[in-house]
N, C-alpha and C positions, 0 to 999 in steps of 0.2 A: 504494500500500500504506500504510494508516494505521499510526500508532504512538502509543504512550502516553507518550513521553518529553517532558519540558518543553523549551520552545524559547525562544530569545533573539532578539528582533527586532533587525536591523542595517540601517543605511542607509549606502550608499557615498556618496562625495562628489558623484557625478553624479545622485543621487536613486534609484539602484537599491536596491530593498528585498529582503531575504531573511532567512532564519532559520538560526541555529545550533541543532543538536540537542544538548542537554546530557545526558550520562550521568554522573551523579555517583557517586564512590566514597563509601562510608560513612565512612571515615577517610582522606581523601586525603593522600597524601604527595607527589604530583606532579599536574600538570595538563598536558594536551596539546590543542593545536589540530590536528585531523586533516583532511587534504585528500584527498578521494576521487580515484579515477582518472577520466580523461576520460569524460564522458557518464554517470557513475554518480551517482545521486541520493544525498543525505546519508543517507537512511533505510537504504540498503543496507549501511552501515557500523555499524549499531547493535549487531549481534551481536559484532563485534570490540570495539567500545567497552565493551560490558558485560563482556567477558573482561578488559579492562584495568582496569575499575572494580573488579572482584572482587579485583584485585591491587594496589589502592591508587592508581590513576591515574584522576582524573576527566578526561573527554574532552568536548571541544566539537567537533562535526562540522560542517565547513564545507559550504555549499551553493553549487555552481557557478552562475554567471550562466547563465540559460537552462534550468535544471533545477529540479524539485521546487518548493520554496517561492519561488524567484526570481520577481520581478515582471515579468520580460521573457522573450521567446522569440526565438530567432534567426529572422530573416526578411530579405527584400531590404531592408526599411526599417529594420530594427533590427540593428545590427552592432557588434562590439567585438573587441578583440584582447587580447594578453597584458598590455598596459598597464592596461586596465580590470580584468582579472582580478587583477592585483597590487594595484590600488586596493581591490578587494573584500576581499582577504586582509588588507590593512592595517586596514580597518574592522572585520573580524572580530577581528583581534589586539587592537585597542583594547577591544572588548567583553570579550575573555578577560582582558586585563590588569586590568580593573576587578574581576574575580572571582578572579583568581589572583595575589594581591599579591606572592607570592614568585617570580614568573616562571613560565614554561611552556615545554614542549617544542613543537616543530612537527614533525609527522609527515605522511607522505603515501604514497599508493599510486600506482604507475605515473606518469602525468603529474603527479599530486599531489605525488609525491616531488621532481620537478624544481622545482615551484613552492614547495615547502617550502624548498629550498635558495636559490632566487631571492629569496624574500621575506626570509629571514634575511640574505642578502647586501645587499639594499637597506637594511635596518635591523635590526641584531641586538639592539637594546634589549629587555630583558625575556625574551629567548630563552635558555633554559638548555641546549638541545641539539637535534639533528636526528635524525629516524628515517626512513630510506628503506625502504619495503616493496615488493618486486617492481618496482623502479624503475631507470631508467637513461636515458642520452641516446639520442635517436632517430637519431644520426649514422649514416648508411648504411654508411660504410666499416668500422665495427666489427662489423657483422653477418656471420655466416658464410653461405655459399651453402646453400640457395637463397634464404634470407631477404633477402640483399643485393639480389637481383633484385626481390623484392617491394617492398623499401623504395624502390628507385630508381623503380619504377612509381608507388607511392602518393604519394611526395613531390611529384610533378608532377600526378597525377590528382586528388588531394583538393582542392588549391587551385583547380584548373581547374573542378571541379564547383561549388565555392563561388561562383566568379565567374559561372558560367553560370546557376545556379539562384537565386543570391542568398544562399544559405547552404549549408553542407555537410549533405546529407541522410543522416546516419549511420545512422538507424534503417532506411532502405531499403538502404543499402550493406552494413550488417552489422558496422560498426566504429564504436564510440563512439555518441553520441547525435546529435541535430541540433545542429550547432555553427555559430557565427558564422563567416563567411567569413574574417575577419581572424585569428581564432584559428588556423584551419587554415593560413593564409599564414605566420603566425609560427612555427607548429609545423614546417611544411615548410622554412622558412629554417634552423631549427636542425638539421633532418635533413640538409639539403644541406651545410652548412658545419661542423657540429659545434660551433657557437658560438651563444650566446644574444644576439641582437641584434634584439629586437622593435621594430617600428615605433612611433614616438612616444616612445621613451625616450632622453633626451639625455645619459645617462651610461654609463660602461663597466661593464656587468654582469659581464663576464668578469673584469675586474680586481677587482671587489668579491668575486666568488666566491673568487678566489685569496687575497684578504686576510682572509677570514672565519676566525675562530678559535672553534670550538665543539666540544664532544664530538659525535660522529656515529656512529650505529649504522646499518650497511648490511645489511639482511636480504634475502638472495637465497632464492627458493623453489626447492626441490630439483628440481621437475618443470616449471620455467618455461621453455617453448620460446620464449615471446614476447619476453622480455628476456634475451638471452644474457649471459655473463660480460663480454664486451667492452663491452657497452652500460653496465653498471654501472661498470666500470673507468673508462670515459671520463668519466662524471659525477663519480665520486669523485676522479678525477685533478685536477679543477678546484678541489677543496677541499683543496689540499695543505698548508694550515696548520691544518686541523682534526685533532683526535685521533680517528682512525677505528678503529672496531671492526667486524669483519665476522662474520656468522653465516649459516649455511644452515639454513633451516627445512624440516623433513621432515614428512610427513603424520602425523597423530595415530594412525591405525589402519591396519593392513594392508588393502590393496585400495583405499585412498583416495589422492588425489594432492595435493601442495602445488604447484599450478601458479599461473599468473598471476591467476586468479580463484577457483579452488576453495578456496584457503586462507581466504577470507572466510566460507565456510560452516562451517569447522572452525578457528576462530581461536585455539584454546588454545595451540598450539605457538608461534605468533608472539607472543602476549601473554606467554608464559613467557620467551621470549628477551628481550623488552623489560624485563620485570621483573628478570631477572638482570643485564642491562646497567646498569640504574638503580642496582642495589645496588653494582655495581662503581664507577660514577662518584661515588656518594655517599660512597664510602670506608668 
């Protein structure tokens, strides 16, 4: 799906190339680096970014490795994990910092919200706050039945598929996109243990999450069956030094739903909640 927004070229430290989509506010009071959900191309977040821009927040939409403008695709020969995704976010943050000299927020949807927290925990410089949208930990024990049974199945099945085929075939499975096998291995590790311990990272991410001090807005979607309250609580519980505000986003109109994905089609309520929170933390 083409779009007419300007883009910013970014290169990660291993040579991976991708683009940030820039949706600028006319009179920006804030800036945000926004991380989409797993398997979602950056362009799918443009509607939400425009809703924020109308309310004074310029948005830079991240592109996940393997999607959209990314120069690579997951395959048996081309693999990566959470470590490389965090490197990509760091490269994106450097590009945003050059354009948002007063600092910026990091927001994310679903898996993107987890990575927003992880990236800030790795390095909180220039980060003014965090926004979680329809996000939480995939830790299987915090899910109610029957989803607990589903989580137990997929946290073993998805990595196994990745090992067998060489990558995780999400487009055929019907969950996420085609993902690198190590991404799914790292995801499954966090689902099994409730801890973020990705392969190749030689420092304690959990300790850094607990030490992080930032304003945090956690937005739950009123009709989100995919991320239950316990999942959000488990993620937010790791950020116990942050100043946490919680809001529940409801559908804009009767007959619509604010679920895990539908909110993106009607993003005004989420944008309004973020606008109100920013007014609060700005004092």
